[in-house]
Steps between C-alpha positions, in 0.01 A plus 500: 500500500499854630275614777418856591494577868193679633564864584569571864241749617476673840121495563527801727636725227345638182641307203489818287684751723636293787340711772301333782152411372335506842290196412284408803495135389879484515509680834252248638699208358823632655357598841215252543282796611168565323507815289218723368421463130794600284506836322523313171148365536364848438728617218442503123809343347405589141766775485771284646797441267476123531612453137851595617502199729607168342223240499718271712500756780127575502293385798801448726495835685260796526597825333501808717229766512711747303564256214138386511396862443752530215680782684867531407754481784625825647871559479 
């Protein structure tokens, strides 16, 4: 029987681009200090390229504001 290991995901980084996602919930979890509501609570994610993210990696880490807006990375 073969088992597939769950992907290792850094919850502080965007799973699409790898940049810090600045998630207030993760900052609060790491520091134990209450944070204001996260920026993601006020963003429309309909333009986010979540289809590029494998289903097994969804819901494990927040995407960053740039990826949420569908803005390509600057080189």
